[in-house]
KEZAPA-408310 format. One record per residue (C-alpha): residue in three letters; x, y, z. Coordinates in steps of 0.2 Angstrom, whole numbers, plus 2048, in hexadecimal, padded with zeros to 3 digits. Each point is the difference from the previous one (the first is absolute). Example, Ala and Ser with C-alpha at 12.3 -4.5 7.8 and 13.67 -1.06 7.14 Angstrom:
BEGIN
+-----+-----+-----+-----+
! res !  xx !  yy !  zz !
+-----+-----+-----+-----+
! Ala ! 83E ! 7EA ! 827 !
! Ser ! 806 ! 811 ! 7FD !
+-----+-----+-----+-----+
//
This chain:
BEGIN
+-----+-----+-----+-----+
! res !  xx !  yy !  zz !
+-----+-----+-----+-----+
! Met ! 668 ! 647 ! CB4 !
! Thr ! 80D ! 80B ! 7FB !
! Val ! 80D ! 7FB ! 80C !
! Lys ! 814 ! 807 ! 7FB !
! Tyr ! 811 ! 7FC ! 80D !
! Leu ! 80A ! 80D ! 7FE !
! Lys ! 80B ! 7F5 ! 80B !
! His ! 800 ! 7EF ! 803 !
! Gly ! 808 ! 7F4 ! 810 !
! Lys ! 806 ! 7F2 ! 802 !
! Pro ! 7F9 ! 7F0 ! 7F5 !
! Asp ! 7F5 ! 7F7 ! 80A !
! Val ! 809 ! 7F1 ! 7FA !
! Glu ! 80C ! 806 ! 808 !
! Arg ! 7F8 ! 805 ! 80E !
! Ala ! 7F7 ! 7F0 ! 800 !
! Glu ! 815 ! 7F8 ! 800 !
! Asp ! 804 ! 80B ! 80F !
! Asp ! 7F0 ! 7F7 ! 80A !
! Ala ! 806 ! 7EE ! 7FD !
! Lys ! 812 ! 803 ! 807 !
! Thr ! 7F7 ! 807 ! 80D !
! Arg ! 7F5 ! 7F3 ! 805 !
! Gln ! 80D ! 7F5 ! 800 !
! Ile ! 80E ! 807 ! 80D !
! Val ! 7F0 ! 802 ! 80A !
! Glu ! 7FB ! 7EF ! 800 !
! Ala ! 813 ! 7F8 ! 805 !
! Thr ! 803 ! 80C ! 80C !
! Leu ! 7ED ! 7FE ! 80A !
! Ala ! 805 ! 7EB ! 7FF !
! Asp ! 812 ! 805 ! 808 !
! Ile ! 7F3 ! 809 ! 80D !
! Gln ! 7F6 ! 7F2 ! 7FF !
! Ala ! 80B ! 7F3 ! 805 !
! Arg ! 810 ! 80B ! 80A !
! Gly ! 7F4 ! 80C ! 80B !
! Asp ! 80A ! 80E ! 809 !
! Thr ! 811 ! 7F9 ! 7F9 !
! Ala ! 7FA ! 803 ! 7EF !
! Val ! 7FA ! 813 ! 805 !
! Arg ! 80F ! 802 ! 808 !
! Ala ! 80A ! 7FD ! 7EF !
! Leu ! 7F3 ! 807 ! 7F5 !
! Ser ! 801 ! 812 ! 80C !
! Glu ! 814 ! 7FE ! 7FD !
! Lys ! 802 ! 7FE ! 7F1 !
! Phe ! 7F2 ! 80C ! 7F9 !
! Asp ! 802 ! 80F ! 80D !
! Gly ! 811 ! 7FC ! 809 !
! Tyr ! 7F7 ! 800 ! 811 !
! Thr ! 801 ! 7F1 ! 80E !
! Pro ! 7FB ! 805 ! 810 !
! Asp ! 7FE ! 7F7 ! 810 !
! Ala ! 7EF ! 800 ! 7FE !
! Phe ! 7F5 ! 808 ! 7F2 !
! Arg ! 7F3 ! 805 ! 80C !
! Leu ! 802 ! 80F ! 807 !
! Thr ! 7FF ! 804 ! 814 !
! Gln ! 7F5 ! 80C ! 808 !
! Ala ! 80D ! 807 ! 806 !
! Gln ! 80A ! 801 ! 7EC !
! Ile ! 7F1 ! 807 ! 7FD !
! Asp ! 801 ! 80E ! 80C !
! Asp ! 811 ! 804 ! 7FA !
! Leu ! 7FB ! 802 ! 7EF !
! Ile ! 7F1 ! 80A ! 801 !
! Ala ! 80D ! 80D ! 80B !
! Gln ! 809 ! 801 ! 7F4 !
! Leu ! 7F2 ! 80A ! 7F4 !
! Thr ! 7FF ! 814 ! 804 !
! Pro ! 7EE ! 808 ! 808 !
! Gln ! 7F9 ! 807 ! 7EE !
! Glu ! 804 ! 7ED ! 7F9 !
! Leu ! 7F6 ! 7F7 ! 80C !
! His ! 7F1 ! 80B ! 800 !
! Asp ! 802 ! 801 ! 7ED !
! Ile ! 800 ! 7EB ! 800 !
! Lys ! 7F0 ! 801 ! 80E !
! Phe ! 7F7 ! 80E ! 7F6 !
! Ala ! 801 ! 7F4 ! 7F2 !
! Gln ! 7FA ! 7F0 ! 80B !
! Glu ! 7F2 ! 80B ! 805 !
! Gln ! 7F7 ! 803 ! 7EE !
! Val ! 800 ! 7F0 ! 7FD !
! Arg ! 7F9 ! 7F9 ! 80F !
! Thr ! 7F3 ! 80E ! 7FE !
! Phe ! 7FB ! 7F9 ! 7EF !
! Ala ! 802 ! 7EC ! 805 !
! Gln ! 7F7 ! 805 ! 80F !
! Ala ! 7F1 ! 805 ! 7F7 !
! Gln ! 7FF ! 7F2 ! 7F4 !
! Arg ! 800 ! 7F4 ! 80B !
! Ala ! 7F2 ! 808 ! 808 !
! Ser ! 7F6 ! 7FF ! 7F1 !
! Met ! 803 ! 7EC ! 801 !
! Thr ! 7F2 ! 7FA ! 80C !
! Asp ! 7FD ! 7F1 ! 805 !
! Ile ! 7ED ! 7F9 ! 7F9 !
! Glu ! 7F2 ! 7F6 ! 808 !
! Val ! 7EF ! 7FE ! 7F7 !
! Glu ! 7EF ! 7F7 ! 803 !
! Thr ! 7FD ! 7FC ! 7EE !
! Met ! 7F3 ! 7F4 ! 803 !
! Pro ! 7F8 ! 7FD ! 810 !
! Gly ! 809 ! 7F5 ! 80A !
! Val ! 812 ! 802 ! 7F3 !
! Ile ! 80D ! 80B ! 806 !
! Leu ! 80E ! 804 ! 7F6 !
! Gly ! 80F ! 80C ! 805 !
! His ! 812 ! 800 ! 7FE !
! Lys ! 80F ! 806 ! 80B !
! Asn ! 80F ! 809 ! 7F9 !
! Ile ! 80F ! 7F9 ! 807 !
! Pro ! 812 ! 806 ! 800 !
! Val ! 80C ! 7F5 ! 7F8 !
! Gln ! 80B ! 7F8 ! 810 !
! Ser ! 812 ! 803 ! 7FA !
! Val ! 806 ! 80C ! 7F2 !
! Gly ! 813 ! 802 ! 7FA !
! Cys ! 803 ! 811 ! 7FA !
! Tyr ! 80D ! 802 ! 7F3 !
! Val ! 808 ! 813 ! 800 !
! Pro ! 80B ! 802 ! 7F2 !
! Gly ! 813 ! 809 ! 804 !
! Gly ! 80D ! 7F8 ! 7F8 !
! Lys ! 800 ! 80F ! 7F3 !
! Phe ! 7F8 ! 80D ! 807 !
! Pro ! 7FB ! 800 ! 813 !
! Met ! 7EB ! 7FE ! 7FE !
! Val ! 7FA ! 807 ! 812 !
! Ala ! 7F0 ! 802 ! 7F4 !
! Ser ! 7FD ! 7EF ! 800 !
! Ala ! 801 ! 7FC ! 80F !
! His ! 7F1 ! 80B ! 804 !
! Met ! 7F5 ! 7F9 ! 7EF !
! Ser ! 801 ! 7EF ! 80B !
! Val ! 804 ! 800 ! 810 !
! Ala ! 7F5 ! 80D ! 806 !
! Thr ! 7F3 ! 7FA ! 7F5 !
! Ala ! 7FF ! 7EF ! 807 !
! Ser ! 803 ! 808 ! 810 !
! Val ! 7EE ! 809 ! 7FD !
! Ala ! 7F9 ! 7F1 ! 7FA !
! Gly ! 805 ! 7F7 ! 812 !
! Val ! 80B ! 7F1 ! 7F9 !
! Pro ! 808 ! 7FA ! 80F !
! Arg ! 811 ! 7FC ! 7FA !
! Ile ! 809 ! 80B ! 7F6 !
! Ile ! 811 ! 7FD ! 7FA !
! Ala ! 80A ! 80A ! 7F6 !
! Cys ! 80E ! 7FD ! 7F5 !
! Thr ! 80B ! 80F ! 7F6 !
! Pro ! 811 ! 7FF ! 7FA !
! Pro ! 811 ! 807 ! 808 !
! Phe ! 803 ! 810 ! 7F5 !
! Asn ! 813 ! 804 ! 802 !
! Gly ! 802 ! 7F3 ! 809 !
! Lys ! 7F8 ! 803 ! 80F !
! Pro ! 7ED ! 7FF ! 804 !
! Asn ! 7F9 ! 811 ! 7FB !
! Pro ! 7F9 ! 80A ! 80E !
! Gly ! 7F1 ! 80A ! 7F7 !
! Val ! 7F8 ! 7F0 ! 7FA !
! Ile ! 805 ! 7F9 ! 810 !
! Ala ! 7F5 ! 80E ! 808 !
! Ala ! 7F3 ! 7FD ! 7F5 !
! Met ! 7FE ! 7EC ! 802 !
! His ! 7FE ! 803 ! 813 !
! Leu ! 7F5 ! 811 ! 801 !
! Gly ! 7F5 ! 7F7 ! 7F3 !
! Gly ! 7FE ! 7EF ! 80E !
! Ala ! 80B ! 7F5 ! 7F9 !
! His ! 803 ! 7F0 ! 80E !
! Glu ! 810 ! 7FB ! 7F6 !
! Ile ! 80D ! 808 ! 7F6 !
! Tyr ! 80C ! 7F9 ! 7F8 !
! Val ! 810 ! 805 ! 7F5 !
! Leu ! 7FD ! 7F7 ! 7F2 !
! Gly ! 7FB ! 801 ! 7ED !
! Gly ! 7FD ! 7F7 ! 7EF !
! Ile ! 7FB ! 7EF ! 7FD !
! Gln ! 808 ! 7F9 ! 810 !
! Ala ! 7F6 ! 80E ! 808 !
! Val ! 7EE ! 7FB ! 7FA !
! Gly ! 805 ! 7EE ! 7FF !
! Ala ! 804 ! 800 ! 813 !
! Met ! 7EE ! 807 ! 805 !
! Ala ! 7F7 ! 7F5 ! 7F4 !
! Ile ! 809 ! 7F1 ! 803 !
! Gly ! 808 ! 802 ! 813 !
! Thr ! 80E ! 7FA ! 805 !
! Glu ! 807 ! 7FE ! 810 !
! Thr ! 7FF ! 812 ! 807 !
! Ile ! 7F3 ! 805 ! 7F6 !
! Glu ! 7ED ! 7F8 ! 803 !
! Pro ! 7FB ! 801 ! 7F0 !
! Val ! 7F2 ! 80C ! 7FD !
! His ! 7EC ! 800 ! 7F8 !
! Met ! 804 ! 80D ! 7F2 !
! Leu ! 80D ! 80B ! 7F8 !
! Val ! 7FD ! 812 ! 7FA !
! Gly ! 809 ! 80F ! 7F9 !
! Pro ! 80C ! 804 ! 7F0 !
! Gly ! 80F ! 7FB ! 7FB !
! Asn ! 80B ! 7FB ! 7F2 !
! Ala ! 7FD ! 7F4 ! 7F0 !
! Phe ! 807 ! 7F3 ! 80D !
! Val ! 7F7 ! 804 ! 80E !
! Ala ! 7F0 ! 802 ! 7F7 !
! Glu ! 803 ! 7EE ! 7F6 !
! Ala ! 802 ! 7F7 ! 812 !
! Lys ! 7F1 ! 807 ! 805 !
! Arg ! 7F7 ! 7FA ! 7F0 !
! Gln ! 809 ! 7EE ! 803 !
! Leu ! 7FA ! 800 ! 813 !
! Phe ! 7ED ! 807 ! 7FB !
! Gly ! 7F7 ! 7F1 ! 806 !
! Arg ! 80C ! 7FB ! 810 !
! Val ! 7FC ! 80F ! 806 !
! Gly ! 7F6 ! 80D ! 7FB !
! Ile ! 806 ! 811 ! 7F9 !
! Asp ! 7F9 ! 811 ! 7FB !
! Leu ! 803 ! 802 ! 7EE !
! Phe ! 80E ! 7FD ! 7F2 !
! Ala ! 80A ! 80F ! 805 !
! Gly ! 80F ! 800 ! 7F4 !
! Pro ! 808 ! 812 ! 7F8 !
! Thr ! 7FA ! 80F ! 800 !
! Glu ! 7F7 ! 805 ! 7F3 !
! Thr ! 7F7 ! 811 ! 7FD !
! Met ! 7F7 ! 809 ! 7F1 !
! Val ! 7FB ! 810 ! 7FD !
! Ile ! 7F2 ! 803 ! 7F7 !
! Ala ! 802 ! 815 ! 7F8 !
! Asp ! 7F7 ! 80C ! 7F3 !
! Asp ! 805 ! 813 ! 7FC !
! Thr ! 7FB ! 806 ! 812 !
! Val ! 812 ! 7FA ! 808 !
! Asp ! 811 ! 802 ! 7FB !
! Ala ! 80E ! 7F5 ! 7F9 !
! Glu ! 80A ! 807 ! 812 !
! Ile ! 7F3 ! 7F7 ! 80B !
! Cys ! 7FD ! 7F0 ! 7F6 !
! Ala ! 812 ! 7FD ! 7FD !
! Thr ! 803 ! 803 ! 814 !
! Asp ! 7F1 ! 7F4 ! 804 !
! Leu ! 807 ! 7F1 ! 7F6 !
! Leu ! 811 ! 802 ! 805 !
! Gly ! 7FC ! 801 ! 811 !
! Gln ! 7F9 ! 7EE ! 7FF !
! Ala ! 80E ! 7FA ! 7F6 !
! Glu ! 80E ! 803 ! 80B !
! His ! 7F8 ! 7F2 ! 809 !
! Gly ! 80C ! 7F3 ! 7F9 !
! Tyr ! 803 ! 7F9 ! 7EF !
! Asn ! 7F2 ! 7F9 ! 7F9 !
! Ser ! 7F4 ! 80C ! 808 !
! Pro ! 7F3 ! 803 ! 7EF !
! Ala ! 7F9 ! 810 ! 800 !
! Val ! 7F5 ! 806 ! 7EF !
! Leu ! 7FB ! 811 ! 7FC !
! Leu ! 7EC ! 7FD ! 7F8 !
! Thr ! 7F9 ! 812 ! 7F5 !
! Asn ! 7F8 ! 807 ! 7F4 !
! Ser ! 80E ! 80F ! 7FC !
! Glu ! 80E ! 7FA ! 7F4 !
! Lys ! 807 ! 810 ! 805 !
! Leu ! 7FE ! 7FD ! 812 !
! Ala ! 807 ! 7EF ! 7FC !
! Arg ! 811 ! 804 ! 7F6 !
! Glu ! 805 ! 811 ! 80D !
! Thr ! 7FC ! 7F2 ! 80D !
! Leu ! 80E ! 7F5 ! 7F9 !
! Val ! 80D ! 80F ! 802 !
! Glu ! 7FC ! 806 ! 810 !
! Ile ! 805 ! 7ED ! 804 !
! Asp ! 80E ! 801 ! 7F7 !
! Arg ! 806 ! 812 ! 80A !
! Leu ! 7FA ! 7F9 ! 812 !
! Leu ! 809 ! 7EF ! 7FF !
! Glu ! 812 ! 80B ! 7FE !
! Ile ! 7FB ! 808 ! 813 !
! Leu ! 7F5 ! 7F4 ! 807 !
! Pro ! 80C ! 7F9 ! 80E !
! Thr ! 7F8 ! 7EE ! 7FD !
! Arg ! 803 ! 801 ! 7EB !
! Asp ! 80B ! 7EF ! 804 !
! Thr ! 7EF ! 7F7 ! 802 !
! Ala ! 7F3 ! 80A ! 7F8 !
! Ser ! 80A ! 802 ! 7F3 !
! Val ! 7FF ! 7EB ! 7FB !
! Ser ! 7EE ! 800 ! 805 !
! Trp ! 7FC ! 810 ! 7F5 !
! Ala ! 809 ! 7F5 ! 7F2 !
! Asp ! 7FB ! 7EE ! 803 !
! Tyr ! 7EE ! 803 ! 803 !
! Gly ! 7F9 ! 813 ! 7FE !
! Glu ! 7F5 ! 803 ! 7F4 !
! Val ! 7F6 ! 80D ! 7F9 !
! Ile ! 7F0 ! 7FE ! 7F7 !
! Val ! 7F2 ! 80B ! 7F5 !
! Cys ! 7F3 ! 7FC ! 7FD !
! Asp ! 7F1 ! 80C ! 7F8 !
! Thr ! 7F1 ! 800 ! 80D !
! Tyr ! 7FB ! 800 ! 810 !
! Asp ! 7F9 ! 7F0 ! 7FF !
! Glu ! 811 ! 7FA ! 7F6 !
! Met ! 809 ! 805 ! 80F !
! Leu ! 7F5 ! 7F6 ! 80B !
! Ala ! 7FF ! 7EF ! 7F9 !
! Val ! 814 ! 7FF ! 7FE !
! Ala ! 800 ! 809 ! 815 !
! Asn ! 7F4 ! 7F0 ! 804 !
! Asp ! 80A ! 7F2 ! 7F5 !
! Ile ! 80E ! 806 ! 809 !
! Ala ! 7FC ! 7FE ! 812 !
! Ser ! 80D ! 80A ! 804 !
! Glu ! 807 ! 802 ! 815 !
! His ! 7FF ! 814 ! 802 !
! Val ! 7F4 ! 80A ! 7F3 !
! Gln ! 804 ! 812 ! 802 !
! Val ! 7F1 ! 807 ! 7F5 !
! Met ! 802 ! 815 ! 7FB !
! Thr ! 7F4 ! 804 ! 7F5 !
! Asp ! 7F2 ! 80B ! 7FD !
! Arg ! 7F1 ! 7F1 ! 806 !
! Asp ! 80B ! 7F8 ! 80E !
! Asp ! 7ED ! 7FA ! 807 !
! Trp ! 7FC ! 7FA ! 7F0 !
! Phe ! 80E ! 7F4 ! 801 !
! Leu ! 7FD ! 7FA ! 811 !
! Glu ! 7F1 ! 7FD ! 7FB !
! His ! 802 ! 7F5 ! 7F1 !
! Met ! 812 ! 7F6 ! 807 !
! Thr ! 7FE ! 7F2 ! 806 !
! Cys ! 810 ! 7F5 ! 7FF !
! Tyr ! 80E ! 80B ! 80C !
! Gly ! 80A ! 7FD ! 810 !
! Ala ! 7F9 ! 815 ! 804 !
! Leu ! 7FE ! 80F ! 7F9 !
! Phe ! 809 ! 812 ! 803 !
! Leu ! 7F3 ! 80B ! 7FB !
! Gly ! 806 ! 812 ! 7F9 !
! Ala ! 811 ! 808 ! 7FF !
! Arg ! 800 ! 804 ! 813 !
! Thr ! 801 ! 7F0 ! 803 !
! Asn ! 80D ! 7F4 ! 7FD !
! Val ! 806 ! 7EE ! 804 !
! Ser ! 80B ! 804 ! 80C !
! Asn ! 7F2 ! 806 ! 80A !
! Gly ! 7FA ! 7EE ! 800 !
! Asp ! 812 ! 7FA ! 803 !
! Lys ! 806 ! 808 ! 810 !
! Ile ! 7F0 ! 80C ! 809 !
! Ile ! 7EF ! 803 ! 7FA !
! Gly ! 7F9 ! 7EE ! 809 !
! Thr ! 7F9 ! 7F6 ! 7F2 !
! Asn ! 80B ! 7ED ! 801 !
! His ! 80E ! 800 ! 7F1 !
! Thr ! 7FF ! 7EF ! 800 !
! Leu ! 7F9 ! 7FE ! 7EE !
! Pro ! 7FF ! 7F3 ! 7F3 !
! Thr ! 80C ! 7FD ! 7F2 !
! Lys ! 800 ! 7F7 ! 7F1 !
! Lys ! 7EC ! 803 ! 7FB !
! Ala ! 7FC ! 7FA ! 810 !
! Gly ! 7F8 ! 80D ! 801 !
! Arg ! 7F3 ! 7F7 ! 7F5 !
! Tyr ! 7FB ! 7F4 ! 80C !
! Thr ! 802 ! 809 ! 811 !
! Gly ! 804 ! 811 ! 808 !
! Gly ! 810 ! 804 ! 80D !
! Leu ! 804 ! 7FE ! 810 !
! Trp ! 7F6 ! 805 ! 80F !
! Val ! 7F9 ! 7FC ! 812 !
! Gly ! 7F0 ! 7F5 ! 7F6 !
! Lys ! 80F ! 7F5 ! 7FA !
! Phe ! 805 ! 7FB ! 812 !
! Leu ! 7ED ! 7FC ! 804 !
! Lys ! 7F9 ! 7ED ! 7FC !
! Thr ! 7E9 ! 803 ! 7FD !
! His ! 7FB ! 7EF ! 808 !
! Ser ! 7ED ! 7FB ! 7FF !
! Tyr ! 7F8 ! 7F5 ! 80A !
! Gln ! 7EC ! 7FB ! 801 !
! Arg ! 7F5 ! 7FA ! 80E !
! Ile ! 7ED ! 7FA ! 7FD !
! Leu ! 7F6 ! 803 ! 80F !
! Thr ! 7ED ! 7FA ! 7FE !
! Asp ! 7FC ! 7ED ! 7F9 !
! Glu ! 7F7 ! 807 ! 7F2 !
! Ala ! 80E ! 80A ! 7FA !
! Ala ! 80B ! 7EF ! 803 !
! Thr ! 7F3 ! 7F6 ! 7F3 !
! Leu ! 7FB ! 80E ! 7F4 !
! Ile ! 813 ! 800 ! 7FD !
! Gly ! 804 ! 7F0 ! 803 !
! Glu ! 7F3 ! 7F9 ! 7F3 !
! Tyr ! 806 ! 80C ! 7F2 !
! Gly ! 813 ! 7F9 ! 804 !
! Ser ! 7FA ! 7EE ! 7FF !
! Arg ! 7FB ! 801 ! 7F0 !
! Leu ! 80B ! 80E ! 7F8 !
! Cys ! 80E ! 7F2 ! 807 !
! Met ! 7F9 ! 7F2 ! 7F8 !
! Leu ! 7FE ! 809 ! 7EF !
! Glu ! 814 ! 802 ! 800 !
! Gly ! 802 ! 7EE ! 806 !
! Phe ! 807 ! 803 ! 811 !
! Val ! 7F6 ! 7F5 ! 80A !
! Gly ! 809 ! 7FF ! 812 !
! His ! 7FE ! 815 ! 7FE !
! Ala ! 7ED ! 7FD ! 7FD !
! Glu ! 7FF ! 7F5 ! 811 !
! Gln ! 809 ! 80F ! 80A !
! Cys ! 7EE ! 807 ! 7FA !
! Asn ! 7F5 ! 7F2 ! 802 !
! Val ! 803 ! 7FD ! 810 !
! Arg ! 7FD ! 811 ! 808 !
! Val ! 7EF ! 800 ! 7F4 !
! Arg ! 7FD ! 7EF ! 80D !
! Arg ! 805 ! 805 ! 80F !
! Tyr ! 7F9 ! 812 ! 800 !
! Gly ! 7F3 ! 7FF ! 7F2 !
! Gly ! 7F7 ! 7EE ! 803 !
! Val ! 801 ! 7FD ! 7EE !
! Asn ! 807 ! 7ED ! 7FB !
! Val ! 80A ! 803 ! 7F4 !
! Pro ! 809 ! 7EE ! 7FD !
! Tyr ! 815 ! 7FF ! 7FE !
! Gly ! 806 ! 806 ! 7F0 !
! Glu ! 7F0 ! 808 ! 7F9 !
! Ala ! 7FB ! 80F ! 7FE !
! Ala ! 7F6 ! 80A ! 80A !
! Pro ! 7EC ! 802 ! 7F9 !
! Tyr ! 7F9 ! 811 ! 7FA !
! Arg ! 7F7 ! 804 ! 80D !
! Asn ! 807 ! 812 ! 7F8 !
! Arg ! 7FE ! 800 ! 7F0 !
! Gln ! 7FA ! 812 ! 7FB !
! Asp ! 7FB ! 7FA ! 7ED !
! Gln ! 7F0 ! 7F7 ! 806 !
+-----+-----+-----+-----+
//
């Protein structure tokens, strides 16, 4: 394989050092929340956000007042976006059905899809008020039928952001807290004197929020590892440098550590894109953030063939993959590791982030190798059940079960089967022995 890097990002060893520092900070902070509850949460909010209200949970009157600060057009836009998210989530939910089948005479097997009973939705908002993130988590959980949805978001410029609060409320949140960072995630998962803990945490966030969710997994469920935004542009000479550079920087502005990768089989396009990025960084209002992210985490990779591009893309497993080639459907068919695909020059990652209806909470740091993004199914637990209706089925299954348990040495397990064989089949199976081979298939 011939792969040429025209630009490298920060070495992996330095990224690992950053992750190690983050882990230490998060571990200590969560321990503090566990030990001191609301006192720790309030101290952390004052330290990191300069925000110490009488109560972090908003009252209905406060929510109504914040929503009233929006213009009619702003409120309409939020409702329109949520309609798109709900429509797609409802279609996904309809695809998940409960089942019950009779696998053999008298044996009934089934499963039910049951909503998680309480979910904590984190909506980022310290640097940018992430209105869209409320649609993705809160509204989707509502479609799934979660009976208790709480939502946390940090203050924006020292106070609750009306757009974010409106989106949380309209999305279906039952409790809304103006609380950010590790303290929000920790409070929702661990619980405090004033916040009842949840069963599951969802939503994107910075490196500290992502690490907090990772450390809390097991105590609660999480949607996925959703760290800093990642984007990849897969392009050939069917598009130009302006659109490639714009799509790369459009995600690099998220934060100082947002990887952005151009993967192409055109060295001419690659070099022109590098020049175009430099030009755009001179005029982009968010260049102070985007330029650092591009300098430290931006990469430009040139391959010889489409097959090589596919192999590199699957290895990187980027969160967002913008495909602009003469064979977009080929990439759709063959790509296996990614968060979400954006196919063709007419679409872009911002569509998915804000409005089109697919969920923007997606796997990062190669997690696309083993999980997809947040969707209505993440809020549902598929539970199986079994029922045996006849004596004949109980005897037959019991005989097989008895022998298979004894094959593994589990005598107590075997007796669970044997007692049914004796009771419902009238077969004399001595205690602690395997059922006889009345149903051998090799005779």
